Each structure stands twice: as C-alpha cells, then as structure tokens.
N, C-alpha and C positions, 0 to 999 in steps of 0.2 A: 443678906446681898443684894437687895437696891440701897442699902445704909454702903455697901462697899463700893458699888460704881458711883454713887452719889460722891464719895470722900474721891474715885478717880479722877471722876469729871470734874470736880472743884479743882482738884492740882493741877489738871492738867490745859485749864481755862488761866492759870496763871504762865502758862507760856503762847506765847501768840508770835505770830510771822509779821514784822514790823512792814512796815512799805516802801518798796525801795523805789531810790531814782536812780537814772541813770548816772547821776555827779556818783554816788554810792561805790558803783562800781569802778568807776573810777579810780575811787579814793582807793579802794581797798587793792587794787592794781599798784597807785603809787607805793601805799603802805607796804605788801609783799615787794615791791623790787627794791624800796631801800632796804628792806631787814634783809633782804638776799644779800645785797652788796655789803652790807656791815657784816655780817655773820662772815661771807666770803673776805673781808679787809682784815676781820680778826683773824681768820684762820691763818691767813700769810705773813703774821705781823707778831712782833713778841706780845702782844696782847692776850693771845691764845693763852700760853703758859701763864700769865696772869689772869684768863678768865676762869681757868680751873682752880688755882689757887683759890681766886675770889666766892668760887663754889664750895671750896669746903669752908670757907670762914663761916657762908649762908648756913650750911648745914649746922656749924656749932649753937650757928644764934637761933636759928630753927630749935634746937635739942634744947637749949638755954630759956626759950620762952616756954616750951612743951613740960620742961621741968620747973618753970619758974624760979630762975638763976635770978634774983634781982639783982645782984652787984654784975653779973655779966652784960644784964639788961642795961644798966644802967653806965655802964662805960662801952657798951656801943651806941647808944644817945647821943654820948656826949664827943664821941669822936667820929660818927657816922660824914659831918659837915669836914673837919678835917682831911679825911679820908678820900672825900671825893676831890679837892683840888690837888692834894699828892697824888691821885690816880692820872687828873688832867697832866700834873708835871713831869708824872714816869712815863707817858702815852705823848708827850707833847713830839717827840720827831717822826713819830706814826701818825698822829694825828696833820702835821703839814704836808705831811707829802702826800696823804688820802685828799685834801686840800687841792693840793697842785695837781695832782690827777685829775682833779673833778674839774681846774682849772680849765686841762688841755683838753677836754673831753668835746668835740662838738658836737654838739648835739642834734643843731639842724640840717648839720652835711653827711652826718648819719643816717638822717631820717630819710633825707629826701636826695639826696647823691648831689651837691653841690660841686662843681669843678672851678675852683676861682682859676687854676694856674694855667698853666701855656696849653693850649689848645693840641691832643695828639701827643704832646710830650709830658713825662713824669720831673720827678725830683732831677733827675741826672740824664748823661745821656748812656746810650750802648757802650759809647768810647770808654766813658768813666768806667761803668763797670768793667771792662775786659781790663782796661791798665790800672786799677784797685786788684781782679783777683792775680793778676800778672806780678804785680808786686807784693803781696800776702805770700805767693808761692815761692816765689824768690828766696824773701825770706827767712820764709819756713825752711827751705832746703840748706840753708849757712848759718841758722836757728839766731836770727837778727832779731832783737825785741820790738817791738812796732805796738801802737795803738792809736787805731783811728775812727773817730767819731765822725759819724755820717749824719746834715742835720736834716731832719725833716718841719714838722709844725710848729716846733717851740722853738722859740731863740734863742740861741747858745752862744750872745753878746757877752754875758757876766763871763764866762769861760774863753770865750774870744781874749777878753781884756787881759788875760793873764799869761797869754804868750806872745812872738814876737808876730808881727803882720807876714806873710807874703804874697795871699791872692794872685797866686798861679793856677792856671789850667792842671787838671790834675794828667800824671803821666807816672807809670812805670819807674821810670828812672830818678822822678823828683823826689816822689815817696822812699826807693830805697835810700835815694842820698840824705834825704832828713834824718834816717835811723840806723846809717851806718855810725857805727860806735866811734866814739872820742872824736866825735864831732859836736860843734858847739849846739845845734837843734836837732838831739838822738834823743834827751830826758824830755820825757813830757807825751804830751797827746797832740795826733793832728786834726783839726778843724774841718769837713769838708763840707761846704753848701754850695749846692748843684753840683757844676763842672769846676769848682776849683776851689785851689787849698787854699782856705782865707787867715791861718792860723798856726804856726806849731808852737812848741814848747809848752802845753796849755796846762794848768792846772785842775784836775780835777775832784768832785767830793767822792769819799770813800766810802766804802758801802758798809753799812750797821750790822747785817744779818751774817749768817754763819756759813762760809766756803772753808771747799776742801783743806787740809794745812797746805800742803804743796801749791799751793797760789799763793802769788805774793800781792804787791802794790800794784803791779800792771794793773794784773787782774781785778782785784777790788776796785781799783777806779773805774775799768769799765763799766765792772754791773754797778757800780753807785750811779753813774751820768747815765745809764740807763734807765734805776729809779724813779730821776725828780725828772727827765723827760721823755720824748718820745723820739730820740735819736735813736739809730744801729752802732754798735762800736764793736769795731773788729779788732782781736789782742791777739798779737802774735809771740809765742812765750818763748822768751830767751835761753831759757834752759832744755826745753824738750823741743820746740822748732813746730809746736801743734797750734793750730788754729783754733780759736774760738771765737763765738760771737753772743754779743751783750744784747737784748732787746727786752726792756721791760721789765726789769732785774730778775731777766732768765738767763743762766748762761749757757750756753752750747756749746762743748768742747767736742776734739778732734773733729772738726772739720774739714775736706778736701776740695779741693778748687773747683769739683760741679755742683757740690751743696753752698757753697758760700757764693758761688758765680747765681744757681737758682734761688738764693735767700736775697740777691742783691736784686735782684729782678722780679720778686716781689715786692720788696721796699721800693723799686724805681715806682711804682703806679703808674704804667704806663699804661696809655691807651691803645687798648689794639687795632690794626687795621679795622675799619666797616664799624666798627662800636660806637656808637652815637653815646654820650653823657647826656642826662636829662634832667631837669629838675625834678622832675614826679619819678619813683621807680617803676613805675607800669609805662611809660612812655620812651618810646623807643624800642619796644618789645614787640613781636610782633604774636600772629595769634597763637601759637601754639606754645607760648612762654620762653623762647628763648630768643637770645639777645640779635 
C-alpha cells in the first residue's frame, strides 16, 4: 500500500499548475477568438467540404502509420509541401474575402462607439428611405427588374467607375426611370451614396456561393457585392416582382414594403432624439443603465 502511494505521489508530481500572468489570460482569449472566427469562416465557405475531405485523408494517414505502410507514408512525406501550396491556391477566393472582411472591421469604432459622421444624422435621410421604398414597391408591382446598392463605410468607387455618372438626389421617379425596360440605363446596378444616386449601369462581382436555381444574374450580383463590401443591396425580380435584400452575403427574399422600410431605417443608423453618442460606451448612460 505504501509503495502504491509513493507511485501515485510521484506520478502526480509530474503535473503542476504553472504560474499564470494576466497576459496569459489575454493570450488565451485572443487565441480562442481567432480559432472561433476561423472555424466560423470555414463553416460558411467551400473550405468546410474541403476540410471534411481532408479529415478523411488524415484518417487514412493515421491508419497507414499504425500498420506501418511505408509506401503510403513515403508518398505523404513527399506530397505534403505541394499539398499545402495547392490548398492555398484552391482557397484563394475565400482567403481574399476573409482578408477584405477583416479590413472592413473598424475595431476601435466597435469598442468605443466613435461616430465620425454627421451629428444626429445617419447615412441618408428619411426622405431617401421613403423614396427608395416607394420606387421598389412600384417596380415590384409591374415586375420591373432593379438592382440598387447603398454604400455604407466601404467605398464603392471601384464599381462606380464601371457605370455612368448620375450625381442626382434620390427620388422614386428617378429610380423608376433608370430601371425602365429598354432604356439606356436599365441594365446594371445603381449605386447610392448618402442622399444621391452617384452612378448607374454599374457592373458588380457575381457570387460564387450556391444560390437557388430560380435566381438569375441580378440576384447573384446583388449577393456578390454584399460579400465583398458592407453595402446593402436591394433586388427587384423581373420575373416574379419579388423584392429581396442582400447584406453580408445573406439574401433575404420576399420582403414587403414595411420590412424594407424597417431594414433601411436600421441600416440608416440614425441617432435618435435625446441619444448622445460618446467615445466610451458607458458615458452618456444613466445610472439605471438606460440611454
């Protein structure tokens, strides 16, 4: 019994609690955050299917190592470096989108709620919201196809240059006339910045993700621009007259006028009356935690 106790004590002495500093906890939080977002990114891209196939290959490699299959292990050792390069080439579009999304994140603004825009105003006025909703519902009623991109923080100059300069105040009549069938400006997208239509007939990147087969190029372009920028895209189907919204790569179909207005008001990010924006999130709050 004494000998067993000594064995157990000697075994437990091999395990000891290291001295942890506060920087170690910060490091663990950063690593957990990165791992979580990497897994989330893999789950929402083609890398998920590739990862499952890679897991099957790893199982075969482990079995080959267990049963000492020398030929397979020799092939794995010589192909490993090439496989890593091939993996980067295959996932190049996804990696590029991930880097673009990382660059679009304003970490300081999200932490401290810094507002550098116009005080008390959002991205566009309430009049612009009403004009866009009126135009989209009118075009949906007569099944006129439309593609409207509303700029947020990410500049759309690259896509604006592919179209024709308009530089006019947003109005329902203007939008309806632009997308009227058989007119010079109806083909392509309209880009809205603030309260102005800046360009029409713009070419947008097409999405590589799988969409429903009944969705055409207009919807694929609307989702595509929402994947590479933080813009909000409104699509009116020419076949069904259905209104759809694309944001951050997610397509919401069958949107009515009220839902479209609510989404635009939320995207407008307008400061409410009596609401004070501050650099620190707890400044400007009352003692009970309400703004």
